[in-house]
C-alpha positions, 0 to 999 in steps of 0.5 A, a space after each residue: 847617753 848610756 849604751 843600750 843593751 838589748 834584752 835576751 828576748 830582743 837579742 834572740 827573738 829570731 835566732 835559730 833553735 839551740 839545737 840548730 846552733 849546736 849542730 852548726 858549731 860542731 861542723 867546723 870542729 870535725 874538720 879543723 885541727 886542735 888549737 886552731 882559732 876559728 872566725 869571730 862568727 863562730 865564737 859569737 854564735 857559741 857565746 850566744 847559744 851558751 847564753 841562751 842555754 844559761 838563761 833557760 836554767 840559771 841554776 845550771 853550771 852553764 852560766 859559767 860556760 856562758 860567761 867564759 865564752 862571752 869573755 873570750 869574745 870580748 877579748 877578741 874584739 878590739 877595743 874591748 868594751 867595759 861591760 858585762 860580757 854576756 850583755 856584749 854578746 847580746 848586743 853583738 849578736 843583735 847587730 850581726 843578725 840585723 846587718 846581714 
């Protein structure tokens, strides 16, 4: 059976606002030395918010940023799935939000 990927609408239905997520992402950056890896939740939420921004304006340059952030998360998670990185972010974001 093929993997079921949530749509963006399903994945982000109950997500905090984009501004709230950007604020959340900025907090650890002020107290963390440069080049320090943060936890997986940080990279997942960053990839998700960039995906949401890119979805809002597909012609903007943020689609490249969204793809790069999603690919980084995919590389962090062993074993890496073979799929579209942004679909993976949506799946993982949905899973994380429903299993809290």
